[in-house]
C-alpha positions in Angstrom: -25.2 15.7 -11.6 -22.2 13.6 -12.5 -19.9 16.1 -10.7 -22.1 15.9 -7.6 -22.0 12.1 -7.7 -18.2 12.1 -8.0 -17.9 14.4 -5.1 -20.2 12.3 -2.9 -18.3 9.1 -3.9 -15.0 10.7 -3.1 -16.3 12.0 0.2 -17.7 8.6 1.3 -14.4 6.9 0.3 -12.5 9.5 2.3 -14.7 9.0 5.4 -14.4 5.2 5.1 -10.7 5.4 4.7 -10.3 7.8 7.6 -12.4 5.5 9.8 -10.3 2.5 8.9 -7.0 4.3 9.6 -8.3 5.6 12.9 -9.3 2.2 14.0 -5.9 0.6 13.1 -4.1 3.6 14.5 -5.9 3.4 17.9 -5.2 -0.3 18.3 -1.5 0.3 17.6 -1.6 3.2 20.0 -3.2 1.0 22.7 -0.5 -1.7 22.2 2.3 0.9 22.5 0.7 2.5 25.5 0.5 -1.0 27.2 4.1 -1.7 26.4 5.2 1.5 27.9 3.0 1.0 30.9 4.2 -2.6 31.6 7.9 -2.5 30.5 9.1 1.1 31.0 12.3 1.2 32.9 14.1 4.6 32.8 17.8 4.3 32.2 20.4 6.8 31.0 22.2 5.7 27.9 25.5 7.4 27.0 25.9 9.4 23.8 28.3 8.0 21.3 31.8 9.0 22.3 33.8 8.1 19.2 34.1 9.8 15.8 30.9 10.5 13.9 31.3 11.1 10.2 28.3 12.3 8.2 28.3 11.4 4.5 25.4 11.9 2.1 22.9 9.3 3.3 24.9 7.5 5.9 26.5 8.2 9.2 29.6 6.4 10.3 30.2 5.7 14.0 33.9 4.7 14.1 33.8 1.5 12.0 30.0 1.0 12.0 27.5 2.6 9.6 23.8 3.6 9.7 21.9 4.6 6.6 19.1 7.2 6.7 17.0 9.4 4.5 18.3 13.0 4.5 14.7 14.4 4.3 13.9 12.7 7.6 15.2 15.5 9.8 14.4 14.0 13.2 16.2 10.7 12.4 19.1 12.6 11.0 19.5 14.9 14.0 19.2 12.0 16.5 21.9 10.1 14.7 24.2 13.2 14.3 23.9 13.9 18.0 25.0 10.3 18.8 21.9 9.5 20.7 21.3 6.2 18.8 24.2 4.4 17.2 25.1 0.8 16.0 27.1 -0.1 19.0 24.2 0.8 21.3 21.8 -1.3 19.3 24.3 -4.2 19.3 24.6 -4.1 23.1 20.8 -3.8 23.4 20.2 -6.9 21.2 22.8 -8.9 23.1 21.3 -7.9 26.5 17.8 -8.7 25.3 18.9 -12.2 24.2 20.6 -12.9 27.5 17.6 -11.6 29.5 14.9 -13.4 27.4 16.5 -16.6 26.3 15.6 -19.6 28.4 17.9 -21.9 26.5 20.9 -22.6 28.8 22.9 -24.2 26.1 22.6 -21.1 23.9 23.7 -18.9 26.8 26.7 -21.2 27.6 27.7 -21.2 23.9 27.5 -17.4 23.9 29.9 -17.2 26.9 32.4 -19.4 25.2 32.6 -17.2 22.1 35.7 -15.2 21.5 33.6 -12.2 20.6 30.0 -12.7 21.8 28.9 -9.4 20.5 29.7 -10.4 16.9 26.5 -12.4 16.6 24.4 -9.4 17.5 26.4 -6.9 15.4 24.2 -4.0 14.1 25.9 -2.5 11.0 24.7 -1.0 7.7 21.1 -0.9 8.9 18.7 1.9 7.8 16.9 3.9 10.4 13.8 5.8 9.2 10.4 7.1 10.0 11.0 8.5 13.4 7.6 9.4 14.8 6.9 11.2 18.0 4.3 9.3 20.0 2.3 12.3 21.2 -0.6 10.2 22.5 1.7 8.9 25.3 1.8 12.2 27.2 2.4 15.9 27.2 5.4 16.3 29.4 7.6 18.9 27.6 10.8 17.5 29.3 10.3 13.9 27.9 9.3 12.9 24.3 8.7 9.4 23.2 9.3 8.1 19.7 9.1 5.1 17.4 11.8 4.4 14.8 12.0 1.8 12.1 15.2 -0.2 11.6 15.7 -2.2 8.4 18.4 -4.8 8.4 19.1 -6.1 4.9 21.0 -9.1 6.2 17.9 -10.3 8.0 15.4 -8.9 5.5 13.0 -7.7 8.2 11.9 -4.5 9.9 12.4 -3.9 13.6 10.7 -1.1 15.4 12.2 0.5 18.5 10.4 2.7 21.0 12.6 5.2 22.8 12.4 8.2 25.0 14.5 11.4 25.0 14.6 13.6 28.1 15.7 17.2 28.1 15.5 18.7 31.7 15.6 22.3 30.4 12.8 21.9 27.8 9.6 23.8 27.9 6.5 23.8 25.7 8.2 26.5 23.5 11.3 24.4 22.9 11.7 23.4 19.2 12.2 19.8 18.3 15.8 20.6 17.1 16.7 22.3 20.4 15.0 19.5 22.4 17.0 16.7 20.6 20.4 18.6 20.7 20.1 18.9 24.5 18.5 15.6 25.3 19.6 12.2 26.7 18.3 8.8 25.7 16.4 7.5 28.7 14.6 4.5 27.4 15.1 2.0 24.6 12.9 -1.0 23.8 12.2 -3.1 20.8 8.5 -2.8 20.0 6.5 -6.0 20.3 4.7 -6.9 17.1 1.7 -8.6 18.6 
């Protein structure tokens, strides 16, 4: 009797937990779907052209570093292929500020700076938890992902949405092959509404 009660309790907790996660998950999925629907602009970003040095849990892109978890194979592969790198994220953050800021004084001040990129410098951040967003479509030539960026200087997490395109991919293409032969075609900071 006691064993049966424990099983029923565990089962009901599992069902309740599953239901809660599904609800939260679907609202997040809906928000991401809307963001892609409303803000998607395909653009081809270049791979990193400098020197990439892989060390234990960090990858150095010339003089900039990104930390990662070695067990996160997708993040590791994306970084090693030079698809996402600190200089790209720095340029992205600077362009985002210029496009979205309505403060003319701030923009003028930015133009007067000797090195305007310095204020947007992305270095020593940790990228992790790359997740394929399979609910956004089933095109074998384009895969969409979300990645978490932790910047210890700012003490907060930023999520980026991105798309990789591989013109030669098929349904049988492995994730590793897909990433190695792909191009970054979309990058957007995820809105946290």
